[in-house]
All heavy atoms as a GROMACS GRO file, in nm:
protein
  650
    1MET      N    1   1.093   0.823   4.949
    1MET     CA    2   1.158   0.865   5.070
    1MET      C    3   1.070   0.968   5.140
    1MET      O    4   1.009   1.052   5.078
    1MET     CB    5   1.294   0.928   5.038
    1MET     CG    6   1.365   0.971   5.161
    1MET     SD    7   1.519   1.064   5.142
    1MET     CE    8   1.602   0.989   5.010
    2LYS      N    9   1.062   0.960   5.271
    2LYS     CA   10   0.986   1.055   5.351
    2LYS      C   11   1.079   1.132   5.441
    2LYS      O   12   1.178   1.080   5.492
    2LYS     CB   13   0.885   0.982   5.440
    2LYS     CG   14   0.762   0.937   5.371
    2LYS     CD   15   0.662   0.887   5.472
    2LYS     CE   16   0.536   0.845   5.402
    2LYS     NZ   17   0.432   0.804   5.494
    3THR      N   18   1.045   1.258   5.462
    3THR     CA   19   1.115   1.341   5.560
    3THR      C   20   1.013   1.382   5.663
    3THR      O   21   0.908   1.436   5.630
    3THR     CB   22   1.174   1.466   5.493
    3THR    OG1   23   1.264   1.425   5.390
    3THR    CG2   24   1.248   1.552   5.593
    4LEU      N   25   1.042   1.354   5.788
    4LEU     CA   26   0.951   1.386   5.897
    4LEU      C   27   1.017   1.483   5.993
    4LEU      O   28   1.136   1.476   6.018
    4LEU     CB   29   0.913   1.259   5.974
    4LEU     CG   30   0.853   1.145   5.894
    4LEU    CD1   31   0.841   1.021   5.982
    4LEU    CD2   32   0.718   1.184   5.841
    5THR      N   33   0.937   1.570   6.049
    5THR     CA   34   0.984   1.659   6.154
    5THR      C   35   0.911   1.618   6.281
    5THR      O   36   0.789   1.614   6.283
    5THR     CB   37   0.953   1.805   6.120
    5THR    OG1   38   1.012   1.837   5.996
    5THR    CG2   39   1.005   1.898   6.227
    6VAL      N   40   0.987   1.588   6.383
    6VAL     CA   41   0.929   1.544   6.509
    6VAL      C   42   0.982   1.634   6.619
    6VAL      O   43   1.103   1.654   6.632
    6VAL     CB   44   0.967   1.397   6.540
    6VAL    CG1   45   0.908   1.352   6.672
    6VAL    CG2   46   0.924   1.306   6.427
    7LYS      N   47   0.893   1.689   6.699
    7LYS     CA   48   0.933   1.773   6.812
    7LYS      C   49   0.925   1.686   6.936
    7LYS      O   50   0.820   1.631   6.968
    7LYS     CB   51   0.839   1.892   6.822
    7LYS     CG   52   0.882   1.994   6.922
    7LYS     CD   53   0.789   2.114   6.914
    7LYS     CE   54   0.828   2.219   7.013
    7LYS     NZ   55   0.738   2.335   7.006
    8ILE      N   56   1.037   1.674   7.007
    8ILE     CA   57   1.044   1.584   7.123
    8ILE      C   58   1.085   1.663   7.246
    8ILE      O   59   1.184   1.736   7.244
    8ILE     CB   60   1.148   1.472   7.099
    8ILE    CG1   61   1.114   1.394   6.971
    8ILE    CG2   62   1.157   1.380   7.218
    8ILE    CD1   63   1.225   1.304   6.924
    9ASN      N   64   1.008   1.648   7.353
    9ASN     CA   65   1.046   1.708   7.481
    9ASN      C   66   1.144   1.611   7.547
    9ASN      O   67   1.103   1.509   7.602
    9ASN     CB   68   0.923   1.732   7.568
    9ASN     CG   69   0.958   1.803   7.698
    9ASN    OD1   70   1.074   1.812   7.735
    9ASN    ND2   71   0.857   1.854   7.764
   10GLU      N   72   1.270   1.645   7.542
   10GLU     CA   73   1.374   1.554   7.590
   10GLU      C   74   1.381   1.545   7.742
   10GLU      O   75   1.458   1.467   7.796
   10GLU     CB   76   1.510   1.595   7.534
   10GLU     CG   77   1.548   1.738   7.569
   10GLU     CD   78   1.661   1.789   7.484
   10GLU    OE1   79   1.632   1.843   7.376
   10GLU    OE2   80   1.776   1.775   7.526
   11ARG      N   81   1.299   1.622   7.812
   11ARG     CA   82   1.298   1.618   7.959
   11ARG      C   83   1.201   1.514   8.014
   11ARG      O   84   1.206   1.481   8.131
   11ARG     CB   85   1.262   1.756   8.014
   11ARG     CG   86   1.372   1.857   7.990
   11ARG     CD   87   1.337   1.990   8.053
   11ARG     NE   88   1.366   2.092   7.954
   11ARG     CZ   89   1.289   2.192   7.923
   11ARG    NH1   90   1.175   2.209   7.984
   11ARG    NH2   91   1.324   2.278   7.832
   12THR      N   92   1.111   1.463   7.928
   12THR     CA   93   1.012   1.366   7.975
   12THR      C   94   1.064   1.224   7.959
   12THR      O   95   1.158   1.198   7.882
   12THR     CB   96   0.880   1.380   7.897
   12THR    OG1   97   0.903   1.346   7.761
   12THR    CG2   98   0.825   1.522   7.906
   13LYS      N   99   1.002   1.132   8.030
   13LYS     CA  100   1.040   0.991   8.024
   13LYS      C  101   1.022   0.936   7.882
   13LYS      O  102   1.109   0.870   7.827
   13LYS     CB  103   0.955   0.912   8.124
   13LYS     CG  104   0.996   0.769   8.141
   13LYS     CD  105   0.911   0.704   8.250
   13LYS     CE  106   0.952   0.562   8.273
   13LYS     NZ  107   0.870   0.498   8.377
   14ILE      N  108   0.907   0.967   7.821
   14ILE     CA  109   0.879   0.918   7.685
   14ILE      C  110   0.973   0.985   7.585
   14ILE      O  111   1.023   0.921   7.492
   14ILE     CB  112   0.732   0.943   7.648
   14ILE    CG1  113   0.643   0.853   7.732
   14ILE    CG2  114   0.707   0.921   7.500
   14ILE    CD1  115   0.495   0.873   7.714
   15GLY      N  116   1.000   1.113   7.605
   15GLY     CA  117   1.093   1.184   7.516
   15GLY      C  118   1.232   1.122   7.519
   15GLY      O  119   1.295   1.104   7.415
   16LYS      N  120   1.278   1.091   7.639
   16LYS     CA  121   1.411   1.028   7.653
   16LYS      C  122   1.413   0.891   7.586
   16LYS      O  123   1.510   0.856   7.519
   16LYS     CB  124   1.447   1.014   7.801
   16LYS     CG  125   1.479   1.146   7.866
   16LYS     CD  126   1.506   1.130   8.014
   16LYS     CE  127   1.529   1.266   8.079
   16LYS     NZ  128   1.547   1.259   8.222
   17ALA      N  129   1.305   0.815   7.602
   17ALA     CA  130   1.297   0.682   7.539
   17ALA      C  131   1.296   0.695   7.386
   17ALA      O  132   1.360   0.617   7.316
   17ALA     CB  133   1.173   0.609   7.587
   18PHE      N  134   1.224   0.794   7.337
   18PHE     CA  135   1.215   0.817   7.192
   18PHE      C  136   1.352   0.852   7.135
   18PHE      O  137   1.394   0.798   7.032
   18PHE     CB  138   1.116   0.931   7.166
   18PHE     CG  139   1.054   0.928   7.030
   18PHE    CD1  140   0.954   0.839   7.000
   18PHE    CD2  141   1.097   1.016   6.932
   18PHE    CE1  142   0.896   0.837   6.874
   18PHE    CE2  143   1.040   1.015   6.806
   18PHE     CZ  144   0.939   0.925   6.777
   19ILE      N  145   1.424   0.939   7.204
   19ILE     CA  146   1.559   0.977   7.160
   19ILE      C  147   1.653   0.856   7.164
   19ILE      O  148   1.733   0.835   7.073
   19ILE     CB  149   1.612   1.093   7.246
   19ILE    CG1  150   1.533   1.220   7.212
   19ILE    CG2  151   1.761   1.115   7.222
   19ILE    CD1  152   1.560   1.337   7.304
   20ALA      N  153   1.642   0.775   7.268
   20ALA     CA  154   1.725   0.654   7.279
   20ALA      C  155   1.698   0.559   7.163
   20ALA      O  156   1.790   0.500   7.106
   20ALA     CB  157   1.701   0.585   7.412
   21MET      N  158   1.569   0.547   7.126
   21MET     CA  159   1.535   0.460   7.014
   21MET      C  160   1.598   0.512   6.885
   21MET      O  161   1.657   0.438   6.807
   21MET     CB  162   1.383   0.452   6.996
   21MET     CG  163   1.341   0.363   6.881
   21MET     SD  164   1.168   0.378   6.837
   21MET     CE  165   1.161   0.542   6.769
   22PHE      N  166   1.588   0.645   6.863
   22PHE     CA  167   1.647   0.702   6.742
   22PHE      C  168   1.798   0.689   6.742
   22PHE      O  169   1.859   0.666   6.638
   22PHE     CB  170   1.607   0.849   6.726
   22PHE     CG  171   1.482   0.866   6.647
   22PHE    CD1  172   1.369   0.919   6.705
   22PHE    CD2  173   1.476   0.829   6.514
   22PHE    CE1  174   1.252   0.935   6.633
   22PHE    CE2  175   1.361   0.845   6.441
   22PHE     CZ  176   1.248   0.898   6.500
   23ASP      N  177   1.860   0.706   6.858
   23ASP     CA  178   2.006   0.693   6.866
   23ASP      C  179   2.051   0.553   6.825
   23ASP      O  180   2.160   0.535   6.771
   23ASP     CB  181   2.055   0.723   7.008
   23ASP     CG  182   2.055   0.873   7.037
   23ASP    OD1  183   2.050   0.953   6.941
   23ASP    OD2  184   2.060   0.909   7.156
   24SER      N  185   1.965   0.452   6.848
   24SER     CA  186   2.002   0.316   6.810
   24SER      C  187   2.006   0.298   6.658
   24SER      O  188   2.066   0.204   6.608
   24SER     CB  189   1.906   0.214   6.873
   24SER     OG  190   1.777   0.226   6.815
   25PHE      N  191   1.943   0.390   6.583
   25PHE     CA  192   1.945   0.381   6.437
   25PHE      C  193   2.062   0.455   6.373
   25PHE      O  194   2.082   0.447   6.253
   25PHE     CB  195   1.814   0.436   6.378
   25PHE     CG  196   1.696   0.347   6.401
   25PHE    CD1  197   1.593   0.389   6.484
   25PHE    CD2  198   1.687   0.223   6.341
   25PHE    CE1  199   1.483   0.308   6.506
   25PHE    CE2  200   1.578   0.141   6.362
   25PHE     CZ  201   1.476   0.184   6.445
   26LYS      N  202   2.138   0.528   6.451
   26LYS     CA  203   2.254   0.599   6.396
   26LYS      C  204   2.352   0.497   6.340
   26LYS      O  205   2.375   0.392   6.398
   26LYS     CB  206   2.321   0.685   6.502
   26LYS     CG  207   2.242   0.809   6.536
   26LYS     CD  208   2.316   0.895   6.636
   26LYS     CE  209   2.234   1.018   6.667
   26LYS     NZ  210   2.298   1.101   6.768
   27GLY      N  211   2.408   0.529   6.227
   27GLY     CA  212   2.504   0.439   6.164
   27GLY      C  213   2.446   0.356   6.051
   27GLY      O  214   2.518   0.295   5.975
   28PHE      N  215   2.314   0.354   6.038
   28PHE     CA  216   2.250   0.284   5.927
   28PHE      C  217   2.235   0.380   5.810
   28PHE      O  218   2.194   0.495   5.828
   28PHE     CB  219   2.111   0.230   5.968
   28PHE     CG  220   2.117   0.115   6.063
   28PHE    CD1  221   2.108   0.137   6.200
   28PHE    CD2  222   2.132  -0.014   6.016
   28PHE    CE1  223   2.112   0.031   6.289
   28PHE    CE2  224   2.136  -0.121   6.104
   28PHE     CZ  225   2.128  -0.099   6.241
   29ASP      N  226   2.266   0.333   5.690
   29ASP     CA  227   2.255   0.418   5.571
   29ASP      C  228   2.110   0.444   5.530
   29ASP      O  229   2.081   0.543   5.466
   29ASP     CB  230   2.329   0.354   5.453
   29ASP     CG  231   2.480   0.350   5.476
   29ASP    OD1  232   2.530   0.436   5.552
   29ASP    OD2  233   2.545   0.262   5.419
   30GLU      N  234   2.020   0.356   5.569
   30GLU     CA  235   1.880   0.369   5.528
   30GLU      C  236   1.807   0.482   5.600
   30GLU      O  237   1.705   0.530   5.552
   30GLU     CB  238   1.803   0.238   5.554
   30GLU     CG  239   1.851   0.120   5.472
   30GLU     CD  240   1.971   0.049   5.536
   30GLU    OE1  241   2.011   0.083   5.647
   30GLU    OE2  242   2.025  -0.041   5.470
   31ILE      N  243   1.857   0.522   5.717
   31ILE     CA  244   1.792   0.627   5.795
   31ILE      C  245   1.894   0.736   5.828
   31ILE      O  246   2.001   0.708   5.881
   31ILE     CB  247   1.735   0.570   5.927
   31ILE    CG1  248   1.628   0.465   5.896
   31ILE    CG2  249   1.677   0.682   6.013
   31ILE    CD1  250   1.578   0.393   6.018
   32GLU      N  251   1.858   0.858   5.793
   32GLU     CA  252   1.944   0.972   5.825
   32GLU      C  253   1.876   1.053   5.934
   32GLU      O  254   1.762   1.097   5.919
   32GLU     CB  255   1.965   1.059   5.702
   32GLU     CG  256   2.053   1.180   5.728
   32GLU     CD  257   2.069   1.268   5.607
   32GLU    OE1  258   2.003   1.242   5.505
   32GLU    OE2  259   2.143   1.364   5.617
   33ILE      N  260   1.944   1.072   6.045
   33ILE     CA  261   1.888   1.147   6.155
   33ILE      C  262   1.956   1.283   6.159
   33ILE      O  263   2.077   1.293   6.170
   33ILE     CB  264   1.907   1.072   6.289
   33ILE    CG1  265   1.833   0.938   6.282
   33ILE    CG2  266   1.859   1.157   6.406
   33ILE    CD1  267   1.860   0.845   6.396
   34ILE      N  268   1.873   1.386   6.148
   34ILE     CA  269   1.924   1.523   6.148
   34ILE      C  270   1.876   1.588   6.277
   34ILE      O  271   1.757   1.606   6.297
   34ILE     CB  272   1.871   1.600   6.026
   34ILE    CG1  273   1.910   1.527   5.899
   34ILE    CG2  274   1.923   1.742   6.027
   34ILE    CD1  275   1.838   1.576   5.777
   35GLU      N  276   1.970   1.623   6.363
   35GLU     CA  277   1.932   1.684   6.490
   35GLU      C  278   1.928   1.835   6.473
   35GLU      O  279   2.017   1.895   6.415
   35GLU     CB  280   2.033   1.646   6.597
   35GLU     CG  281   2.030   1.498   6.629
   35GLU     CD  282   2.126   1.460   6.740
   35GLU    OE1  283   2.147   1.542   6.832
   35GLU    OE2  284   2.180   1.350   6.734
   36THR      N  285   1.822   1.895   6.522
   36THR     CA  286   1.806   2.039   6.513
   36THR      C  287   1.753   2.091   6.645
   36THR      O  288   1.661   2.035   6.702
   36THR     CB  289   1.707   2.077   6.402
   36THR    OG1  290   1.749   2.014   6.282
   36THR    CG2  291   1.702   2.224   6.381
   37ASP      N  292   1.812   2.197   6.692
   37ASP     CA  293   1.765   2.262   6.813
   37ASP      C  294   1.649   2.354   6.776
   37ASP      O  295   1.655   2.425   6.677
   37ASP     CB  296   1.880   2.344   6.873
   37ASP     CG  297   1.849   2.399   7.010
   37ASP    OD1  298   1.733   2.396   7.050
   37ASP    OD2  299   1.944   2.446   7.075
   38SER      N  300   1.542   2.353   6.855
   38SER     CA  301   1.426   2.437   6.823
   38SER      C  302   1.463   2.584   6.822
   38SER      O  303   1.402   2.664   6.754
   38SER     CB  304   1.311   2.411   6.920
   38SER     OG  305   1.351   2.441   7.051
   39LYS      N  306   1.566   2.621   6.896
   39LYS     CA  307   1.613   2.760   6.896
   39LYS      C  308   1.665   2.796   6.756
   39LYS      O  309   1.642   2.905   6.706
   39LYS     CB  310   1.724   2.775   6.999
   39LYS     CG  311   1.749   2.914   7.046
   39LYS     CD  312   1.859   2.914   7.151
   39LYS     CE  313   1.831   3.019   7.256
   39LYS     NZ  314   1.936   3.024   7.357
   40LYS      N  315   1.736   2.702   6.693
   40LYS     CA  316   1.787   2.726   6.558
   40LYS      C  317   1.673   2.742   6.459
   40LYS      O  318   1.681   2.822   6.367
   40LYS     CB  319   1.877   2.611   6.514
   40LYS     CG  320   2.011   2.609   6.578
   40LYS     CD  321   2.094   2.494   6.522
   40LYS     CE  322   2.225   2.481   6.593
   40LYS     NZ  323   2.301   2.365   6.546
   41LEU      N  324   1.566   2.664   6.475
   41LEU     CA  325   1.454   2.673   6.384
   41LEU      C  326   1.391   2.812   6.390
   41LEU      O  327   1.351   2.867   6.288
   41LEU     CB  328   1.348   2.568   6.417
   41LEU     CG  329   1.384   2.424   6.386
   41LEU    CD1  330   1.273   2.331   6.435
   41LEU    CD2  331   1.404   2.405   6.236
   42LYS      N  332   1.380   2.869   6.509
   42LYS     CA  333   1.322   3.001   6.524
   42LYS      C  334   1.412   3.108   6.464
   42LYS      O  335   1.364   3.211   6.418
   42LYS     CB  336   1.296   3.031   6.672
   42LYS     CG  337   1.185   2.949   6.731
   42LYS     CD  338   1.165   2.980   6.876
   42LYS     CE  339   1.060   2.889   6.936
   42LYS     NZ  340   1.047   2.906   7.080
   43GLU      N  341   1.542   3.085   6.465
   43GLU     CA  342   1.637   3.184   6.416
   43GLU      C  343   1.656   3.179   6.265
   43GLU      O  344   1.721   3.265   6.209
   43GLU     CB  345   1.773   3.164   6.484
   43GLU     CG  346   1.770   3.196   6.632
   43GLU     CD  347   1.901   3.161   6.703
   43GLU    OE1  348   1.993   3.110   6.636
   43GLU    OE2  349   1.909   3.183   6.824
   44GLU      N  350   1.600   3.076   6.199
   44GLU     CA  351   1.617   3.066   6.055
   44GLU      C  352   1.562   3.189   5.986
   44GLU      O  353   1.462   3.246   6.026
   44GLU     CB  354   1.545   2.941   6.002
   44GLU     CG  355   1.621   2.814   6.024
   44GLU     CD  356   1.553   2.695   5.960
   44GLU    OE1  357   1.465   2.713   5.875
   44GLU    OE2  358   1.588   2.583   5.997
   45LYS      N  359   1.631   3.225   5.879
   45LYS     CA  360   1.592   3.345   5.805
   45LYS      C  361   1.460   3.320   5.732
   45LYS      O  362   1.442   3.217   5.668
   45LYS     CB  363   1.702   3.381   5.706
   45LYS     CG  364   1.679   3.513   5.640
   45LYS     CD  365   1.795   3.552   5.554
   45LYS     CE  366   1.763   3.684   5.488
   45LYS     NZ  367   1.865   3.727   5.398
   46SER      N  368   1.372   3.417   5.740
   46SER     CA  369   1.243   3.408   5.673
   46SER      C  370   1.263   3.420   5.522
   46SER      O  371   1.346   3.497   5.476
   46SER     CB  372   1.152   3.520   5.722
   46SER     OG  373   1.035   3.525   5.644
   47PRO      N  374   1.184   3.346   5.443
   47PRO     CA  375   1.196   3.358   5.297
   47PRO      C  376   1.132   3.486   5.244
   47PRO      O  377   1.147   3.519   5.128
   47PRO     CB  378   1.121   3.235   5.246
   47PRO     CG  379   1.022   3.204   5.354
   47PRO     CD  380   1.090   3.244   5.482
   48TYR      N  381   1.062   3.559   5.331
   48TYR     CA  382   0.993   3.679   5.288
   48TYR      C  383   1.080   3.803   5.303
   48TYR      O  384   1.160   3.812   5.396
   48TYR     CB  385   0.863   3.697   5.368
   48TYR     CG  386   0.768   3.582   5.351
   48TYR    CD1  387   0.752   3.488   5.450
   48TYR    CD2  388   0.697   3.566   5.233
   48TYR    CE1  389   0.666   3.382   5.434
   48TYR    CE2  390   0.611   3.460   5.215
   48TYR     CZ  391   0.596   3.368   5.316
   48TYR     OH  392   0.511   3.263   5.300
   49ASN      N  393   1.060   3.899   5.216
   49ASN     CA  394   1.130   4.026   5.221
   49ASN      C  395   1.088   4.097   5.349
   49ASN      O  396   0.968   4.118   5.373
   49ASN     CB  397   1.091   4.108   5.097
   49ASN     CG  398   1.160   4.241   5.093
   49ASN    OD1  399   1.189   4.301   5.195
   49ASN    ND2  400   1.186   4.287   4.973
   50PRO      N  401   1.184   4.139   5.433
   50PRO     CA  402   1.149   4.202   5.560
   50PRO      C  403   1.065   4.329   5.544
   50PRO      O  404   0.979   4.359   5.626
   50PRO     CB  405   1.284   4.236   5.624
   50PRO     CG  406   1.387   4.167   5.544
   50PRO     CD  407   1.326   4.123   5.416
   51GLU      N  408   1.088   4.404   5.437
   51GLU     CA  409   1.009   4.525   5.412
   51GLU      C  410   0.863   4.489   5.384
   51GLU      O  411   0.772   4.558   5.429
   51GLU     CB  412   1.067   4.604   5.295
   51GLU     CG  413   1.203   4.665   5.326
   51GLU     CD  414   1.264   4.731   5.204
   51GLU    OE1  415   1.190   4.766   5.109
   51GLU    OE2  416   1.387   4.747   5.204
   52PHE      N  417   0.842   4.381   5.309
   52PHE     CA  418   0.707   4.336   5.279
   52PHE      C  419   0.636   4.292   5.406
   52PHE      O  420   0.521   4.327   5.431
   52PHE     CB  421   0.711   4.221   5.177
   52PHE     CG  422   0.578   4.156   5.153
   52PHE    CD1  423   0.481   4.221   5.077
   52PHE    CD2  424   0.548   4.032   5.206
   52PHE    CE1  425   0.358   4.162   5.054
   52PHE    CE2  426   0.426   3.972   5.183
   52PHE     CZ  427   0.330   4.038   5.108
   53VAL      N  428   0.705   4.217   5.491
   53VAL     CA  429   0.647   4.170   5.616
   53VAL      C  430   0.608   4.289   5.704
   53VAL      O  431   0.499   4.294   5.759
   53VAL     CB  432   0.745   4.077   5.692
   53VAL    CG1  433   0.694   4.043   5.831
   53VAL    CG2  434   0.770   3.950   5.612
   54LYS      N  435   0.698   4.388   5.711
   54LYS     CA  436   0.670   4.508   5.790
   54LYS      C  437   0.546   4.580   5.736
   54LYS      O  438   0.459   4.621   5.813
   54LYS     CB  439   0.791   4.601   5.785
   54LYS     CG  440   0.777   4.725   5.868
   54LYS     CD  441   0.902   4.812   5.858
   54LYS     CE  442   0.882   4.943   5.930
   54LYS     NZ  443   0.996   5.032   5.912
   55MET      N  444   0.536   4.593   5.604
   55MET     CA  445   0.422   4.660   5.541
   55MET      C  446   0.291   4.587   5.574
   55MET      O  447   0.191   4.649   5.609
   55MET     CB  448   0.441   4.666   5.390
   55MET     CG  449   0.326   4.731   5.316
   55MET     SD  450   0.339   4.714   5.138
   55MET     CE  451   0.306   4.540   5.117
   56VAL      N  452   0.292   4.455   5.564
   56VAL     CA  453   0.172   4.376   5.591
   56VAL      C  454   0.130   4.389   5.737
   56VAL      O  455   0.012   4.408   5.768
   56VAL     CB  456   0.194   4.228   5.552
   56VAL    CG1  457   0.081   4.141   5.602
   56VAL    CG2  458   0.210   4.214   5.402
   57LEU      N  459   0.226   4.380   5.828
   57LEU     CA  460   0.194   4.389   5.971
   57LEU      C  461   0.141   4.528   6.008
   57LEU      O  462   0.047   4.540   6.086
   57LEU     CB  463   0.317   4.354   6.055
   57LEU     CG  464   0.363   4.208   6.047
   57LEU    CD1  465   0.493   4.189   6.124
   57LEU    CD2  466   0.256   4.114   6.097
   58GLU      N  467   0.201   4.633   5.950
   58GLU     CA  468   0.152   4.769   5.977
   58GLU      C  469   0.012   4.788   5.920
   58GLU      O  470  -0.073   4.850   5.982
   58GLU     CB  471   0.248   4.872   5.917
   58GLU     CG  472   0.377   4.885   5.995
   58GLU     CD  473   0.478   4.977   5.928
   58GLU    OE1  474   0.450   5.028   5.817
   58GLU    OE2  475   0.585   5.000   5.986
   59SER      N  476  -0.012   4.734   5.801
   59SER     CA  477  -0.144   4.744   5.739
   59SER      C  478  -0.248   4.673   5.824
   59SER      O  479  -0.361   4.721   5.839
   59SER     CB  480  -0.139   4.685   5.598
   59SER     OG  481  -0.265   4.684   5.541
   60ASP      N  482  -0.210   4.561   5.882
   60ASP     CA  483  -0.302   4.485   5.967
   60ASP      C  484  -0.339   4.566   6.091
   60ASP      O  485  -0.454   4.569   6.132
   60ASP     CB  486  -0.239   4.351   6.006
   60ASP     CG  487  -0.334   4.264   6.086
   60ASP    OD1  488  -0.454   4.258   6.051
   60ASP    OD2  489  -0.288   4.203   6.185
   61LYS      N  490  -0.241   4.634   6.149
   61LYS     CA  491  -0.267   4.715   6.269
   61LYS      C  492  -0.362   4.830   6.237
   61LYS      O  493  -0.450   4.863   6.316
   61LYS     CB  494  -0.136   4.771   6.325
   61LYS     CG  495  -0.052   4.670   6.397
   61LYS     CD  496   0.075   4.735   6.448
   61LYS     CE  497   0.169   4.633   6.507
   61LYS     NZ  498   0.297   4.692   6.547
   62ARG      N  499  -0.343   4.895   6.123
   62ARG     CA  500  -0.426   5.009   6.084
   62ARG      C  501  -0.564   4.966   6.036
   62ARG      O  502  -0.657   5.045   6.035
   62ARG     CB  503  -0.359   5.087   5.969
   62ARG     CG  504  -0.237   5.163   6.008
   62ARG     CD  505  -0.194   5.256   5.895
   62ARG     NE  506  -0.190   5.190   5.765
   62ARG     CZ  507  -0.084   5.138   5.707
   62ARG    NH1  508   0.031   5.139   5.771
   62ARG    NH2  509  -0.090   5.083   5.588
   63GLY      N  510  -0.576   4.842   5.992
   63GLY     CA  511  -0.701   4.796   5.933
   63GLY      C  512  -0.715   4.849   5.792
   63GLY      O  513  -0.824   4.857   5.735
   64ASP      N  514  -0.604   4.888   5.733
   64ASP     CA  515  -0.598   4.950   5.600
   64ASP      C  516  -0.582   4.842   5.492
   64ASP      O  517  -0.479   4.833   5.426
   64ASP     CB  518  -0.479   5.046   5.599
   64ASP     CG  519  -0.470   5.124   5.471
   64ASP    OD1  520  -0.569   5.131   5.397
   64ASP    OD2  521  -0.361   5.180   5.444
   65TYR      N  522  -0.682   4.757   5.478
   65TYR     CA  523  -0.676   4.651   5.379
   65TYR      C  524  -0.817   4.610   5.341
   65TYR      O  525  -0.914   4.648   5.407
   65TYR     CB  526  -0.599   4.530   5.433
   65TYR     CG  527  -0.658   4.474   5.560
   65TYR    CD1  528  -0.756   4.377   5.555
   65TYR    CD2  529  -0.615   4.518   5.685
   65TYR    CE1  530  -0.811   4.325   5.671
   65TYR    CE2  531  -0.670   4.467   5.801
   65TYR     CZ  532  -0.767   4.370   5.794
   65TYR     OH  533  -0.822   4.320   5.908
   66LYS      N  534  -0.829   4.534   5.233
   66LYS     CA  535  -0.958   4.481   5.190
   66LYS      C  536  -0.955   4.331   5.200
   66LYS      O  537  -0.857   4.268   5.161
   66LYS     CB  538  -0.984   4.517   5.042
   66LYS     CG  539  -1.048   4.648   5.022
   66LYS     CD  540  -1.093   4.659   4.878
   66LYS     CE  541  -1.152   4.796   4.862
   66LYS     NZ  542  -1.268   4.801   4.782
   67GLU      N  543  -1.061   4.276   5.254
   67GLU     CA  544  -1.072   4.131   5.255
   67GLU      C  545  -1.136   4.088   5.124
   67GLU      O  546  -1.234   4.148   5.080
   67GLU     CB  547  -1.154   4.084   5.374
   67GLU     CG  548  -1.078   4.103   5.504
   67GLU     CD  549  -1.142   4.032   5.620
   67GLU    OE1  550  -1.210   3.929   5.598
   67GLU    OE2  551  -1.126   4.079   5.733
   68VAL      N  552  -1.081   3.986   5.063
   68VAL     CA  553  -1.129   3.939   4.935
   68VAL      C  554  -1.195   3.803   4.953
   68VAL      O  555  -1.137   3.712   5.013
   68VAL     CB  556  -1.012   3.928   4.834
   68VAL    CG1  557  -1.059   3.874   4.702
   68VAL    CG2  558  -0.945   4.064   4.816
   69ASP      N  559  -1.317   3.791   4.900
   69ASP     CA  560  -1.389   3.664   4.903
   69ASP      C  561  -1.336   3.579   4.788
   69ASP      O  562  -1.350   3.616   4.672
   69ASP     CB  563  -1.539   3.688   4.886
   69ASP     CG  564  -1.619   3.559   4.884
   69ASP    OD1  565  -1.562   3.453   4.914
   69ASP    OD2  566  -1.739   3.566   4.853
   70PRO      N  567  -1.271   3.466   4.815
   70PRO     CA  568  -1.214   3.385   4.708
   70PRO      C  569  -1.318   3.330   4.610
   70PRO      O  570  -1.286   3.298   4.496
   70PRO     CB  571  -1.142   3.271   4.779
   70PRO     CG  572  -1.196   3.270   4.917
   70PRO     CD  573  -1.249   3.407   4.946
   71LYS      N  574  -1.444   3.324   4.652
   71LYS     CA  575  -1.548   3.275   4.563
   71LYS      C  576  -1.599   3.384   4.470
   71LYS      O  577  -1.661   3.356   4.368
   71LYS     CB  578  -1.664   3.218   4.645
   71LYS     CG  579  -1.624   3.095   4.724
   71LYS     CD  580  -1.738   3.042   4.806
   71LYS     CE  581  -1.689   2.924   4.890
   71LYS     NZ  582  -1.790   2.878   4.982
   72ASP      N  583  -1.574   3.513   4.506
   72ASP     CA  584  -1.619   3.626   4.425
   72ASP      C  585  -1.514   3.738   4.432
   72ASP      O  586  -1.538   3.844   4.490
   72ASP     CB  587  -1.755   3.676   4.473
   72ASP     CG  588  -1.810   3.787   4.386
   72ASP    OD1  589  -1.768   3.797   4.269
   72ASP    OD2  590  -1.894   3.863   4.436
   73VAL      N  591  -1.396   3.712   4.376
   73VAL     CA  592  -1.285   3.806   4.384
   73VAL      C  593  -1.324   3.941   4.322
   73VAL      O  594  -1.308   4.046   4.385
   73VAL     CB  595  -1.159   3.750   4.314
   73VAL    CG1  596  -1.049   3.854   4.311
   73VAL    CG2  597  -1.111   3.625   4.386
   74TRP      N  598  -1.374   3.940   4.201
   74TRP     CA  599  -1.406   4.066   4.132
   74TRP      C  600  -1.515   4.144   4.205
   74TRP      O  601  -1.507   4.266   4.219
   74TRP     CB  602  -1.449   4.040   3.987
   74TRP     CG  603  -1.337   3.981   3.906
   74TRP    CD1  604  -1.331   3.854   3.858
   74TRP    CD2  605  -1.216   4.044   3.867
   74TRP    NE1  606  -1.212   3.833   3.792
   74TRP    CE2  607  -1.140   3.950   3.796
   74TRP    CE3  608  -1.162   4.171   3.887
   74TRP    CZ2  609  -1.015   3.979   3.744
   74TRP    CZ3  610  -1.038   4.200   3.834
   74TRP    CH2  611  -0.966   4.105   3.764
   75GLY      N  612  -1.616   4.076   4.253
   75GLY     CA  613  -1.724   4.142   4.326
   75GLY      C  614  -1.676   4.203   4.457
   75GLY      O  615  -1.715   4.315   4.493
   76SER      N  616  -1.591   4.132   4.530
   76SER     CA  617  -1.543   4.184   4.659
   76SER      C  618  -1.451   4.304   4.640
   76SER      O  619  -1.432   4.382   4.732
   76SER     CB  620  -1.475   4.074   4.740
   76SER     OG  621  -1.364   4.022   4.674
   77LEU      N  622  -1.392   4.319   4.522
   77LEU     CA  623  -1.308   4.435   4.492
   77LEU      C  624  -1.386   4.548   4.427
   77LEU      O  625  -1.332   4.652   4.395
   77LEU     CB  626  -1.192   4.395   4.400
   77LEU     CG  627  -1.089   4.300   4.461
   77LEU    CD1  628  -0.988   4.255   4.356
   77LEU    CD2  629  -1.017   4.364   4.579
   78GLY      N  630  -1.517   4.524   4.406
   78GLY     CA  631  -1.602   4.626   4.344
   78GLY      C  632  -1.578   4.641   4.195
   78GLY      O  633  -1.597   4.749   4.138
   79LEU      N  634  -1.533   4.536   4.130
   79LEU     CA  635  -1.501   4.543   3.988
   79LEU      C  636  -1.598   4.466   3.900
   79LEU      O  637  -1.570   4.441   3.784
   79LEU     CB  638  -1.357   4.489   3.966
   79LEU     CG  639  -1.248   4.565   4.039
   79LEU    CD1  640  -1.116   4.493   4.026
   79LEU    CD2  641  -1.237   4.707   3.987
   80LYS      N  642  -1.713   4.430   3.952
   80LYS     CA  643  -1.811   4.355   3.874
   80LYS      C  644  -1.906   4.447   3.806
   80LYS      O  645  -1.944   4.549   3.851
   80LYS     CB  646  -1.888   4.260   3.966
   80LYS     CG  647  -1.878   4.119   3.919
   80LYS     CD  648  -1.958   4.031   4.012
   80LYS     CE  649  -1.932   3.888   3.974
   80LYS     NZ  650  -2.002   3.797   4.058
   0.00000   0.00000   0.00000
């Protein structure tokens, strides 16, 4: 089974045709159509702790962080 997310501009001619095509599949058990408003997607709760997100964003603004080279983690941290 596949789950796809498709963003459709319902104001365009192609968008309206796409929605009409999907509406024709409603009622079939083989295909489940889940309608979601993009506004709802933006309002979904983040899986991250808000305090952690705040700390990371503040650290980014200050430049108070170390970049780590994934190919040489210990060396980039000065631990070699």
